[in-house]
N, C-alpha and C positions, 0 to 999 in steps of 0.2 A: 728228633724229627727235623726234617728240613723245612726251611721257611717258605719255599715255593708252594707246596700243597696247602699250607695254611692260608697263604695269600689268595689262592684260587677259591677256597671255601669262603673267605671273607668277601671276595668280589661277588660270589653267588648270593651271600647274605645281603650285600648292598643292592643287588638287582631285585631280589625278592622284596626287600623293604621298600624300595622305590616304587615297584609295581603296586604293592599294597597301598602305599600312601596315595598314589594316583587314583586307584580304584575307590578307596575310601573317600577321597575328596570329591570325586565325580558323583558318587552315590548320595552323599550327605551334605553337599555344598549348601543347600538352602538351610538346613538345620545348623550347620557350623557357623553361619553368619548371624545367628540369633545370640543375643547376650545371655539370655536365660535358657538353661537346658534342664529338662525334666530328669528325674531319677531314672525313669525307664530308658531314656535315651543314653544316659551315662552308663547304665548297665550294658546297653547294646554296644556302646563304644568299647567297653571292657571285653565283651565277648569277641568282637571283631579283632581287636588287638591280640587277644588270647589265641585265636585261631592262627593269626600271623606268627606269633611266638612259637607255636607248635610246628609250623612249616619251617621256620628258621632252625628249630631243633633237629628236624629231619636232615637239614643240610649243614649241620654244625661240624666243626673240625674236632676230631677226637685226639686229645693230647695223650691220654693214657687209658687205662682200663675203666676208670670212673669219671674222668674229667672231659668236658666238652666246651668248646669255645664258639660263641655265636653273638648275635646282636640283640639278645633278649633284653638287656638293660635299656637299649635305645627304644625298643618297642614299648617297654613299661613307661619310660619318660613321655613318649608320644601319647600313650593312653592317659597318663596323668594330666598332660596339657589339655587334651580335648574334653576329658570327663572327670577330672579331679581324682580325689582319693577313692571314691567308689569304683571308678573305672579301672584304676591301676591295680586295686586289690582283686577285682574279677580277672584281670589279665594274668596276675600271678597265680591265682587258683587254677586257671586253665593250664598254665605252664607247668606248675607243680604236678598236677594230675597227669599230664602227658609225660613228664619226666619219669614219674614213678611207674606208670602203666605201659608206656610205649617203648621205653628204652630198657632192654634186658640187663644192662650193666648196672642198674641201680641196686644198691645194697643199703641196709639200715645202719651203715657205718657213718662215722663222723665225716669222712672225706666226701661222701655223697650228700649228706644232709647240709653241710656248710654252704655250698653254692645256692641251695634252695633258701636257706635262711638269709643269705646275702641279697638275693633278688627280692625277697619279701621286704627286707629293710629298705631296699632301693625304691620299691613301690610306695611304701608308707612315707618315706622321706620326700620323694618327688611329688606325691599328692599334697603334702603339707607345704612344700616350697611353692607349688603352683597356686595354692590358696593364699599364701601370705605375701609373696613377692609380686609386685605389679609390673615391673619391667620385663618385657619379653626376652630380651637377650640375657638378662641376669637370671631369669628362671631356668633357662636352658643351661647356662654355664654352671650354676650351682648344682643342678640335677646331674649333669654329666660328671662334675667333680665328685659328687657323692658316690655315684656308681663306680667311678675309677678308684676311689678310696676303698670301697667295700671289696672290689676285686683285688686290690693290693693286699688288704688285710687277709683275705682268704688264701691268697697265694703265699703270703708269709707263713701262715699256719700250715700250709700243705707243702711248701717248698717252692721257691721262685726259680723259674727256668727262663731260657731265652725267649720262649714263646710268650711268657707273661708280659715282657716288655712290648713285644709286637702287638699282643692283644690290647694292651692299654692304649697303644697308639691308634689302633683301629677303632676302639671305642670312642676315643677323643675326636678323631676325624669323622667318624660316623655320626656322632652327636652334633657336631657343627654342620655337617652336610644335611642332616635331617632338619635341624632348626632352620637352615636357610631354605630348604625345600618347602617346609610348611609355611614359612613367611612369604615365599613366592606364591604359594597357593592362596594364602589369605589375601594378598594384594590383588591377585588375578580375580579372585571371587568378588572382591569389592568392586573392581572395575567392571566385571561382567554384570553384576547386579545393577550398577549404575547405568550401564549401557542398556540393559533390559528395561530399567525404569524409564530412561530417556526415550527408548523406542516406544514403550507403551504410551508415554506422555505425548510423543510425536504423533503416534497413530490416533490418540484421542483428540489432540488439537487438529490434526488433519481431518478427522471425521467431523469435528465441530466446524472447522473452516469450510469443509465441503458442504455441510448442512446449511451454513449461513450463505455460502456462495450460491447454492441452488435455490435457497428459499427467497432470495432477493428478486422476486418475480418482477417488481416494478423497476428494477435497475439492471441494465445490461452490463455484465462484467466480462471482459475479454482480456486474456493474458497472452503475451507472445514473447518469444525468446530473442536473443541478440541477433539471430539470423532473420528475424522478422516473421518467423513461423508461428501461427496461432497455436497455443497449447491448451487453452481452456476457454470455454464459452458456456455461460450458465443458461438456465431456462429463460431468464429475462432477456438475454441477448437473442435467443431464438424467437421469442415473441415479438421483440422490438424490430428485428431485422428481417424476419420472415424466412430465415435459413434454418435448417436442421443443424444440430451441433456437428454432425459428421461432414457437413458441407463447409464448415468454418475451420474446424480443427485440422491442422496440417497444411492449411493454405499458406502461400508464401508471404502474405502481408495483410495487415488489417486495412490496407488501402482498398481492399475489395469492397468495403462499404463506406469509405471516406471519400469526400469530394477532393479530388487531386489538386484542384486549383486552390482550395483553402489550405491544404497542407503546404503547397508551394509558397503561398503568401506568408504563412506563419514561418516557414523556413527562411524567407527573405528577412523578416523582422528579427529572427534570432541571429541570422548571419550579420546583420548590421550591429546588433547588440554586442556579440562576442568577438566580432572581427575575423571570423573564419566561416567558410561555407557550411551550411546545414540544410540538408534537403532529404526528401524521401522519408524512409523509416526512421532516420536519425532525428527527425523533428520530435518524435515521440520520446525517444531515449533522453534527449536533452531536456525536454519538458518535464519528464519524470524525475531526473536527477537534480534539476535546478529549481523547480517550482512544484514541490510535492503537494502542497495544499491548495494550489491555485486552480480554480475551476475555470474552464473556458468554453465558450459556445462553439459548437461544431455542427456541421451538417452530416447526417447519416443518410445513406442511400439504401433503401430496402431492396430486397431481391426483386420485387415487382416494379422497381424504378421510382417509387414514391420517396419524397424527401422528408426528413424529420430534422427538427432543430433540437439538439441535445446539449445538456450541460455536463461536460466530461472532466473528470479529475484523473490525472496521470500520477501513478505511484510506482516507485521502484519495486521490483520483485527480487528479494534478497535471499541469498543462501550463504550461511556462515559469514554474514556481514558484507558479502560481495554482491553487487548488482548483476543479476543474470537475465533479467528481462523486465517487462513493463506490464502493469495492470491498469487497464482503463475502465473506470466506472462511470457510466453515463445514465442520466435520467432524461426522459422525453419531456421537453418544455415547449413542444410545438403549439399546444393549445394556449399556454401562457403567453407565448410570443404573439399569437394571433390576437389575444385579448389586449396585449400591450400596444400592438399596432392600432387596434380599434380605438383604444383609449386615447392614444396619441392623436389619431385622426379626429376624434371627438374634441380633444383639447385644442386642436388647430382649426376647427370649423366654427363658423358663426352659427349660433343656435337658431337664429331667425331665418337667415337666407340660405343656409347650408353651403356657403362658399367659404373660402379661407378667411380666417380672422386676422386681427392685428398681429398676433404673435407669429402666425405662420408667415405673414407678410415680412416682418422684420427678419426672420430666419432666411427666407428666400432672397430678399434684397441683398443681404450680406453674402450669401452664396453666389448670386449672379454677379455681384460687384467683384468678388475675387476671381471668378471665371473670366469676366471681361478684362480685368487687369492682367491676368495671366496670358490671355490670347490677344490682347490689344484690340478689342472690339468695343463698339459703342454700347451704351445702355440707356434705354428710354423709360420714362415713367409718366403715367397719366394719373392725374388727380381729378375726380369729378364728384359733384354732389347735386342733389335734386333742388331745383329752384323753388323758393318759397315753400319749403316743406313744413315749416312751423305753421304757416297759414293753412296748409292742407290738413294737418292734424286738428287745428282749431275748427275748421269747417266740417270735416267728416269723422273726427274722432280717432283715437289712437289705434283702435282695431283696424280701421280702414287704412291708417298710416302704415301699419305692419304689412297689410296686404299690398299696399303700393310698393313698399321696399322689395317684397318678393317678386312682384311683376317686373319692376325695373331690373332686378338681378337676372331674371330669366331672359329678358330681352337683350341685356348687355352680354350675357354668355354666348347667345347665338350670333350677335353682331361681331364680337371679337373673333371667335372661331379660329384661334391661332394656337398650335400645339405648344409653343414655347411661352405663351402668355400666362402670367400669374394674376388672377383676378381675386381681389380681396375686399372685404368690408373693413374700412379703416376706423369707422366709428360713426354712430348716428346715421345720417343720410349721406355720408361721405364714403367714396369708394376709390380704390387704387388699382392700376394695371401696370405690371412690370413687363417690359418688352425688350428682351435681350437681342443683341446683334441686329438692330434695326436703325435705319437712317432717320434723319429728322422728317423728311418728306413722308416716309412710310408711317412713322408714328403719328404725324398730323392727320394723314389719311385714315388711319385706324380710328383716331379720335372722332373725325368727322362722320365716319360710318356709324359709330356708336351714338353720337348725338342725334343724327337723323333717324336712326332706328327707334330711339325712345320717343322722339317727337311724333314720328309717323304712327306709333302705336296708339296715339290719341287717348291716353288715360285721362279722363275728365279731371279738371282742376279749375274751379271757378275763381280761385284766388290769385291767378296769374294772368298775364296779358293775353296769351293765346288760348286760355281756357283748357289747356292740356298740360300734362307733365312734361317738363323740359329739364335739361341738365346743362351745367356750365363745366367746362373742362380746362385744365391747365396741363401743358406739356413741357417736359424738360428732358434734355439729353446731354450726356457727357461721356468722356473717355477716361475711365478710372485710372489713377496712378498712385504712387506711394505718397504723394502730397495732397491727396483729396480723400474724402470720406463719403459714405452713403448718405449721411445727413444733409450734405450739400445738395444732392439730387432731390431729396424730399423737400427741402426749403425752397428750391427753385420751382418745383412743380406746384407747391402750395401757393407761392406768390403769383404764379401764372393763373391759378384757379381764382384767386381773389381778384385779379385784374379782370378776368372774364365776368365775374359777378358784379364788379363795380361799374363795368361798361356795358350793361344792358342784359346780362345773362343769356342763356341759350346760345352760347358761342364758345369758340375754342381760342385759347391764347398760347402761343409758343413763347416760352420764357425769353428766348433770344430776340423776340420781336417787340418786347415791352419797351416803350420809349424811354422811360426812366425806371430804374430798378428799385426805387424806394417803395417799400411795402405800404399798402393801403390798409389802414387799421380801422376804418369806419365800420359801423355796424351794418350788416347786410341783411 
């Protein structure tokens, strides 16, 4: 026989075996990945491989009247690998039955029985090897060598020909090819299952994330990509901003509901910090990448134009460890801010007279001092208190004294009537008035109007000379610079006030007009 026909038949066997292994792996991939296989499945493996062996028999190469060459041994080894000894024995039974019944050339002679005995020994030996040996490569190598040995023995008994050597080479190469193909399938199956597991996990996490995302009704969560396009907006964002999600998703920028001036201001802060320009949508990207856990107050502008104060945290939106966008999570703190403002106002108001208290006075004087120094303008201060107020309390009682303080406060507010003036209760019956950007003459005139208004109100006071409430006032003015301090202005106004009280009360004293600057410390 020539070698070329044999080669063609062996190639056909290769193709059939490869197609079978692909189909077998596709149908039973899930079962093959399990470590424990039931006897029923092992028998099914044997049947499937037995059917494959019969197909190979139909495409086998006939050496002589009773001898056929095919890849039956490789099919038996594959069956033993997947299903152990039970599977390999079932495969042999199928093959033997097919050889006896389907092939008319079978005779009960030794030359026909010897190949069947050889394949049976190969099945038993491969099944034992697969059970005992743990190394995948060694399993296949030993099984293929066993089959090649049995083929050689049968050939020696029947007579070795040139086809025998070619057949042994094909069995060896076919065994290595099959081992590599099954190893490839095994690796692919593992990767596929891992991918499916990861996909299920991702879908589960995505569903959980989406549920959390949408359940956060009190929190507005908006995500946008590197182009600034909004990609997600939850129910909380719809409720807070007054937009439907389809009115937000796909918009060019979250600036649709942000105060552009605030964004620009924050951009300027960041630009100064990092030394390069940051503006527009990049403000949010930098904030997310550099300050992940830092919450910042922002103003949101609703669809109806109403403004909200929110506390927003910017976080990076990551994909495979790479930042692909930004998630902004915001809670409405408008009511809290209103309460804070109210509480601050209460903390800065005098409880009795409802005007600014000493704390507010200190803050405003510092602010006005810095403003005057920056703009090189003057700053005036009035100090005044109610004359003989202790005597008033002694005569009329403390309740009447409180009423008197409230009346004087009301009269003074009307008399001052200046938008830039800061009127505060300094303590007890003493009051202060901060007058920014005002000349000495204007400040003195303002003080005189105040004094006359209180005197003309004619609040009865039998404990003083005019039998009505009067006030004494001290005036000071200066031009703040780096070498002076607000305390100097207070000290001068206070000294001018004491000068007024020491020299008859119900009068005004300009600090600059005091003849001697020595403070008078006598009890008044």
